[in-house]
ChimeraX commands (.cxc) that place a marker at each C-alpha (Angstrom):
marker #1 position -142.76,51.31,-174.89 radius 0.5
marker #1 position -140.72,54.43,-173.54 radius 0.5
marker #1 position -143.09,54.34,-170.29 radius 0.5
marker #1 position -142.46,50.71,-169.48 radius 0.5
marker #1 position -138.69,51.29,-170.01 radius 0.5
marker #1 position -138.26,53.85,-167.70 radius 0.5
marker #1 position -140.51,52.09,-165.39 radius 0.5
marker #1 position -138.18,49.13,-165.53 radius 0.5
marker #1 position -135.23,51.43,-164.89 radius 0.5
marker #1 position -136.58,52.68,-162.13 radius 0.5
marker #1 position -137.64,49.69,-160.55 radius 0.5
marker #1 position -134.02,48.38,-161.22 radius 0.5
marker #1 position -132.86,51.10,-159.20 radius 0.5
marker #1 position -134.90,50.51,-156.33 radius 0.5
marker #1 position -133.88,46.74,-156.40 radius 0.5
marker #1 position -130.26,47.67,-156.54 radius 0.5
marker #1 position -130.49,50.51,-153.75 radius 0.5
marker #1 position -132.09,47.59,-151.35 radius 0.5
marker #1 position -129.13,45.22,-152.40 radius 0.5
marker #1 position -131.14,43.06,-154.81 radius 0.5
marker #1 position -130.14,41.91,-158.52 radius 0.5
marker #1 position -131.99,43.81,-160.73 radius 0.5
marker #1 position -130.31,42.57,-163.97 radius 0.5
marker #1 position -133.22,41.57,-166.06 radius 0.5
marker #1 position -135.32,44.73,-165.05 radius 0.5
marker #1 position -132.20,46.96,-166.11 radius 0.5
marker #1 position -131.62,45.01,-169.47 radius 0.5
marker #1 position -135.32,45.13,-170.38 radius 0.5
marker #1 position -135.41,48.84,-169.31 radius 0.5
marker #1 position -132.70,50.03,-171.48 radius 0.5
marker #1 position -133.86,47.80,-174.31 radius 0.5
marker #1 position -137.18,49.45,-174.40 radius 0.5
marker #1 position -135.65,52.84,-173.97 radius 0.5
marker #1 position -133.21,51.99,-176.83 radius 0.5
marker #1 position -136.10,50.40,-179.07 radius 0.5
marker #1 position -138.25,53.86,-178.39 radius 0.5
marker #1 position -135.21,55.87,-179.68 radius 0.5
marker #1 position -134.59,53.31,-182.66 radius 0.5
marker #1 position -138.38,53.50,-183.68 radius 0.5
marker #1 position -137.98,57.47,-183.62 radius 0.5
marker #1 position -135.05,57.12,-185.87 radius 0.5
marker #1 position -137.00,54.80,-188.45 radius 0.5
marker #1 position -140.13,56.97,-188.10 radius 0.5
marker #1 position -141.34,58.51,-191.36 radius 0.5
marker #1 position -140.94,62.05,-191.89 radius 0.5
marker #1 position -144.13,64.00,-190.82 radius 0.5
marker #1 position -143.00,67.42,-192.26 radius 0.5
marker #1 position -145.27,68.83,-195.01 radius 0.5
marker #1 position -142.21,70.55,-196.66 radius 0.5
marker #1 position -138.72,69.04,-196.20 radius 0.5
marker #1 position -136.41,71.13,-193.98 radius 0.5
marker #1 position -133.59,71.12,-196.44 radius 0.5
marker #1 position -130.45,68.75,-196.78 radius 0.5
marker #1 position -128.22,71.60,-194.74 radius 0.5
marker #1 position -130.25,71.36,-191.80 radius 0.5
marker #1 position -130.98,67.56,-192.15 radius 0.5
marker #1 position -127.13,66.78,-192.35 radius 0.5
marker #1 position -126.73,69.00,-188.98 radius 0.5
marker #1 position -129.60,67.22,-187.30 radius 0.5
marker #1 position -128.13,63.72,-188.78 radius 0.5
marker #1 position -124.68,64.72,-187.22 radius 0.5
marker #1 position -126.07,65.99,-183.77 radius 0.5
marker #1 position -127.96,62.86,-183.48 radius 0.5
marker #1 position -124.92,60.48,-184.33 radius 0.5
marker #1 position -123.13,62.64,-181.80 radius 0.5
marker #1 position -125.64,62.45,-179.00 radius 0.5
marker #1 position -126.02,58.88,-179.45 radius 0.5
marker #1 position -122.13,58.28,-179.21 radius 0.5
marker #1 position -121.96,60.69,-176.22 radius 0.5
marker #1 position -124.92,58.96,-174.48 radius 0.5
marker #1 position -123.28,55.41,-175.13 radius 0.5
marker #1 position -119.95,56.38,-173.73 radius 0.5
marker #1 position -121.14,58.24,-170.53 radius 0.5
marker #1 position -123.57,55.87,-169.47 radius 0.5
marker #1 position -121.94,52.72,-170.71 radius 0.5
marker #1 position -118.46,53.04,-171.29 radius 0.5
marker #1 position -116.79,55.73,-169.29 radius 0.5
marker #1 position -117.41,54.87,-165.75 radius 0.5
marker #1 position -116.34,50.89,-166.35 radius 0.5
marker #1 position -113.41,51.68,-168.51 radius 0.5
marker #1 position -112.29,54.44,-166.11 radius 0.5
marker #1 position -112.75,52.49,-163.07 radius 0.5
marker #1 position -110.99,49.64,-164.31 radius 0.5
marker #1 position -108.09,51.67,-165.08 radius 0.5
marker #1 position -108.13,53.66,-161.70 radius 0.5
marker #1 position -109.14,50.58,-159.94 radius 0.5
marker #1 position -111.98,51.71,-158.35 radius 0.5
marker #1 position -114.74,49.25,-156.99 radius 0.5
marker #1 position -118.27,49.20,-158.43 radius 0.5
marker #1 position -119.38,50.76,-155.21 radius 0.5
marker #1 position -117.00,53.85,-155.37 radius 0.5
marker #1 position -118.12,57.24,-157.23 radius 0.5
marker #1 position -116.48,58.08,-160.72 radius 0.5
marker #1 position -115.73,61.81,-160.64 radius 0.5
marker #1 position -113.54,62.53,-163.56 radius 0.5
marker #1 position -114.41,63.12,-167.33 radius 0.5
marker #1 position -118.19,64.00,-168.13 radius 0.5
marker #1 position -118.93,63.19,-164.30 radius 0.5
marker #1 position -116.74,66.22,-163.17 radius 0.5
marker #1 position -118.99,68.35,-165.16 radius 0.5
marker #1 position -122.30,67.45,-163.78 radius 0.5
marker #1 position -123.63,64.43,-161.93 radius 0.5
marker #1 position -125.90,63.09,-164.85 radius 0.5
marker #1 position -124.20,64.18,-168.10 radius 0.5
marker #1 position -126.23,61.26,-169.91 radius 0.5
marker #1 position -129.31,63.35,-169.42 radius 0.5
marker #1 position -128.12,66.12,-171.66 radius 0.5
marker #1 position -126.91,63.72,-174.46 radius 0.5
marker #1 position -130.35,61.71,-174.27 radius 0.5
marker #1 position -132.24,64.98,-174.47 radius 0.5
marker #1 position -129.99,66.35,-177.50 radius 0.5
marker #1 position -130.94,62.95,-179.31 radius 0.5
marker #1 position -134.47,62.92,-178.75 radius 0.5
marker #1 position -134.78,66.58,-179.86 radius 0.5
marker #1 position -132.46,66.27,-182.89 radius 0.5
marker #1 position -134.39,63.32,-183.98 radius 0.5
marker #1 position -137.77,65.13,-183.23 radius 0.5
marker #1 position -136.76,67.94,-185.33 radius 0.5
marker #1 position -135.48,65.98,-188.06 radius 0.5
marker #1 position -138.45,63.73,-188.24 radius 0.5
marker #1 position -141.05,66.59,-187.58 radius 0.5
marker #1 position -141.20,68.18,-184.12 radius 0.5
marker #1 position -144.96,68.92,-183.91 radius 0.5
marker #1 position -145.71,64.90,-185.01 radius 0.5
marker #1 position -143.54,63.49,-182.20 radius 0.5
marker #1 position -143.56,66.17,-179.48 radius 0.5
marker #1 position -145.53,64.37,-176.87 radius 0.5
marker #1 position -142.86,61.43,-177.49 radius 0.5
marker #1 position -139.97,63.70,-177.10 radius 0.5
marker #1 position -141.57,65.47,-174.02 radius 0.5
marker #1 position -142.40,61.98,-172.28 radius 0.5
marker #1 position -138.83,60.74,-172.80 radius 0.5
marker #1 position -137.20,63.68,-171.50 radius 0.5
marker #1 position -139.58,64.05,-168.54 radius 0.5
marker #1 position -139.14,60.43,-167.63 radius 0.5
marker #1 position -135.32,60.52,-168.02 radius 0.5
marker #1 position -135.27,63.45,-165.77 radius 0.5
marker #1 position -137.68,61.56,-163.17 radius 0.5
marker #1 position -135.18,58.68,-163.51 radius 0.5
marker #1 position -132.03,60.60,-162.52 radius 0.5
marker #1 position -133.91,62.58,-159.97 radius 0.5
marker #1 position -134.84,59.11,-158.01 radius 0.5
marker #1 position -131.12,57.85,-158.78 radius 0.5
marker #1 position -129.65,61.18,-157.32 radius 0.5
marker #1 position -131.92,61.61,-154.28 radius 0.5
marker #1 position -132.51,57.79,-153.44 radius 0.5
marker #1 position -130.39,55.02,-155.35 radius 0.5
marker #1 position -126.62,56.50,-155.68 radius 0.5
marker #1 position -126.27,57.57,-152.22 radius 0.5
marker #1 position -127.06,54.19,-151.07 radius 0.5
marker #1 position -124.99,52.32,-153.58 radius 0.5
marker #1 position -122.16,54.67,-153.76 radius 0.5
marker #1 position -119.64,55.48,-151.18 radius 0.5
marker #1 position -118.88,59.21,-151.10 radius 0.5
marker #1 position -121.84,60.00,-152.78 radius 0.5
marker #1 position -122.91,62.74,-150.66 radius 0.5
marker #1 position -119.43,64.51,-150.93 radius 0.5
marker #1 position -119.80,64.19,-154.60 radius 0.5
marker #1 position -123.11,65.86,-154.69 radius 0.5
marker #1 position -121.62,68.94,-152.77 radius 0.5
marker #1 position -118.71,69.26,-155.33 radius 0.5
marker #1 position -120.38,68.35,-158.65 radius 0.5
marker #1 position -123.86,70.09,-159.65 radius 0.5
marker #1 position -126.77,67.85,-160.62 radius 0.5
marker #1 position -127.34,68.96,-164.28 radius 0.5
marker #1 position -126.14,72.25,-165.16 radius 0.5
marker #1 position -122.18,72.46,-165.32 radius 0.5
marker #1 position -120.10,75.20,-163.78 radius 0.5
marker #1 position -118.47,77.53,-166.07 radius 0.5
marker #1 position -115.54,78.00,-164.11 radius 0.5
marker #1 position -114.12,75.85,-160.96 radius 0.5
marker #1 position -115.69,76.36,-157.44 radius 0.5
marker #1 position -113.67,78.75,-155.34 radius 0.5
marker #1 position -112.79,77.05,-152.01 radius 0.5
marker #1 position -113.86,79.13,-148.88 radius 0.5
marker #1 position -111.51,77.75,-146.36 radius 0.5
marker #1 position -114.51,75.89,-144.52 radius 0.5
marker link #1:1,2 radius 0.2
marker link #1:2,3 radius 0.2
marker link #1:3,4 radius 0.2
marker link #1:4,5 radius 0.2
marker link #1:5,6 radius 0.2
marker link #1:6,7 radius 0.2
marker link #1:7,8 radius 0.2
marker link #1:8,9 radius 0.2
marker link #1:9,10 radius 0.2
marker link #1:10,11 radius 0.2
marker link #1:11,12 radius 0.2
marker link #1:12,13 radius 0.2
marker link #1:13,14 radius 0.2
marker link #1:14,15 radius 0.2
marker link #1:15,16 radius 0.2
marker link #1:16,17 radius 0.2
marker link #1:17,18 radius 0.2
marker link #1:18,19 radius 0.2
marker link #1:19,20 radius 0.2
marker link #1:20,21 radius 0.2
marker link #1:21,22 radius 0.2
marker link #1:22,23 radius 0.2
marker link #1:23,24 radius 0.2
marker link #1:24,25 radius 0.2
marker link #1:25,26 radius 0.2
marker link #1:26,27 radius 0.2
marker link #1:27,28 radius 0.2
marker link #1:28,29 radius 0.2
marker link #1:29,30 radius 0.2
marker link #1:30,31 radius 0.2
marker link #1:31,32 radius 0.2
marker link #1:32,33 radius 0.2
marker link #1:33,34 radius 0.2
marker link #1:34,35 radius 0.2
marker link #1:35,36 radius 0.2
marker link #1:36,37 radius 0.2
marker link #1:37,38 radius 0.2
marker link #1:38,39 radius 0.2
marker link #1:39,40 radius 0.2
marker link #1:40,41 radius 0.2
marker link #1:41,42 radius 0.2
marker link #1:42,43 radius 0.2
marker link #1:43,44 radius 0.2
marker link #1:44,45 radius 0.2
marker link #1:45,46 radius 0.2
marker link #1:46,47 radius 0.2
marker link #1:47,48 radius 0.2
marker link #1:48,49 radius 0.2
marker link #1:49,50 radius 0.2
marker link #1:50,51 radius 0.2
marker link #1:51,52 radius 0.2
marker link #1:52,53 radius 0.2
marker link #1:53,54 radius 0.2
marker link #1:54,55 radius 0.2
marker link #1:55,56 radius 0.2
marker link #1:56,57 radius 0.2
marker link #1:57,58 radius 0.2
marker link #1:58,59 radius 0.2
marker link #1:59,60 radius 0.2
marker link #1:60,61 radius 0.2
marker link #1:61,62 radius 0.2
marker link #1:62,63 radius 0.2
marker link #1:63,64 radius 0.2
marker link #1:64,65 radius 0.2
marker link #1:65,66 radius 0.2
marker link #1:66,67 radius 0.2
marker link #1:67,68 radius 0.2
marker link #1:68,69 radius 0.2
marker link #1:69,70 radius 0.2
marker link #1:70,71 radius 0.2
marker link #1:71,72 radius 0.2
marker link #1:72,73 radius 0.2
marker link #1:73,74 radius 0.2
marker link #1:74,75 radius 0.2
marker link #1:75,76 radius 0.2
marker link #1:76,77 radius 0.2
marker link #1:77,78 radius 0.2
marker link #1:78,79 radius 0.2
marker link #1:79,80 radius 0.2
marker link #1:80,81 radius 0.2
marker link #1:81,82 radius 0.2
marker link #1:82,83 radius 0.2
marker link #1:83,84 radius 0.2
marker link #1:84,85 radius 0.2
marker link #1:85,86 radius 0.2
marker link #1:86,87 radius 0.2
marker link #1:87,88 radius 0.2
marker link #1:88,89 radius 0.2
marker link #1:89,90 radius 0.2
marker link #1:90,91 radius 0.2
marker link #1:91,92 radius 0.2
marker link #1:92,93 radius 0.2
marker link #1:93,94 radius 0.2
marker link #1:94,95 radius 0.2
marker link #1:95,96 radius 0.2
marker link #1:96,97 radius 0.2
marker link #1:97,98 radius 0.2
marker link #1:98,99 radius 0.2
marker link #1:99,100 radius 0.2
marker link #1:100,101 radius 0.2
marker link #1:101,102 radius 0.2
marker link #1:102,103 radius 0.2
marker link #1:103,104 radius 0.2
marker link #1:104,105 radius 0.2
marker link #1:105,106 radius 0.2
marker link #1:106,107 radius 0.2
marker link #1:107,108 radius 0.2
marker link #1:108,109 radius 0.2
marker link #1:109,110 radius 0.2
marker link #1:110,111 radius 0.2
marker link #1:111,112 radius 0.2
marker link #1:112,113 radius 0.2
marker link #1:113,114 radius 0.2
marker link #1:114,115 radius 0.2
marker link #1:115,116 radius 0.2
marker link #1:116,117 radius 0.2
marker link #1:117,118 radius 0.2
marker link #1:118,119 radius 0.2
marker link #1:119,120 radius 0.2
marker link #1:120,121 radius 0.2
marker link #1:121,122 radius 0.2
marker link #1:122,123 radius 0.2
marker link #1:123,124 radius 0.2
marker link #1:124,125 radius 0.2
marker link #1:125,126 radius 0.2
marker link #1:126,127 radius 0.2
marker link #1:127,128 radius 0.2
marker link #1:128,129 radius 0.2
marker link #1:129,130 radius 0.2
marker link #1:130,131 radius 0.2
marker link #1:131,132 radius 0.2
marker link #1:132,133 radius 0.2
marker link #1:133,134 radius 0.2
marker link #1:134,135 radius 0.2
marker link #1:135,136 radius 0.2
marker link #1:136,137 radius 0.2
marker link #1:137,138 radius 0.2
marker link #1:138,139 radius 0.2
marker link #1:139,140 radius 0.2
marker link #1:140,141 radius 0.2
marker link #1:141,142 radius 0.2
marker link #1:142,143 radius 0.2
marker link #1:143,144 radius 0.2
marker link #1:144,145 radius 0.2
marker link #1:145,146 radius 0.2
marker link #1:146,147 radius 0.2
marker link #1:147,148 radius 0.2
marker link #1:148,149 radius 0.2
marker link #1:149,150 radius 0.2
marker link #1:150,151 radius 0.2
marker link #1:151,152 radius 0.2
marker link #1:152,153 radius 0.2
marker link #1:153,154 radius 0.2
marker link #1:154,155 radius 0.2
marker link #1:155,156 radius 0.2
marker link #1:156,157 radius 0.2
marker link #1:157,158 radius 0.2
marker link #1:158,159 radius 0.2
marker link #1:159,160 radius 0.2
marker link #1:160,161 radius 0.2
marker link #1:161,162 radius 0.2
marker link #1:162,163 radius 0.2
marker link #1:163,164 radius 0.2
marker link #1:164,165 radius 0.2
marker link #1:165,166 radius 0.2
marker link #1:166,167 radius 0.2
marker link #1:167,168 radius 0.2
marker link #1:168,169 radius 0.2
marker link #1:169,170 radius 0.2
marker link #1:170,171 radius 0.2
marker link #1:171,172 radius 0.2
marker link #1:172,173 radius 0.2
marker link #1:173,174 radius 0.2
marker link #1:174,175 radius 0.2
marker link #1:175,176 radius 0.2
marker link #1:176,177 radius 0.2
view
């Protein structure tokens, strides 16, 4: 289900980049990836011995925080801020989490998958978690190199200012170029 979801999201991006409607592919892609995460949440514990209630509480809180940040960054931040700032759907949003790196949702998704995996038994679900993170990385690589430059005006300039994945610890200094 995870693979199918990410393949649908990649297909949707290619369709959008070509100016075609991709609503069903995108919807079902997000649905499949979300369902994969939900199945991981509902999966039975696969550890021989419990990890203890303190680490479990920490991992549950980390999962909830990661899920909230993922939903915020991917589904709410851009549409909400775009409306407030009067941005059209084809303009780059470069504030909030998107001023730190171009794909903050990757980090939230990865933290969510890892925290759920640790909670449920990392060795039993390691292949699933690895697959989810690698497919998400492939998706954002395709978006960054192919899709987004075609659909967002000013994306090339945004790429020069904001790092791909690893946020800068301090602001980039101007070189007067």
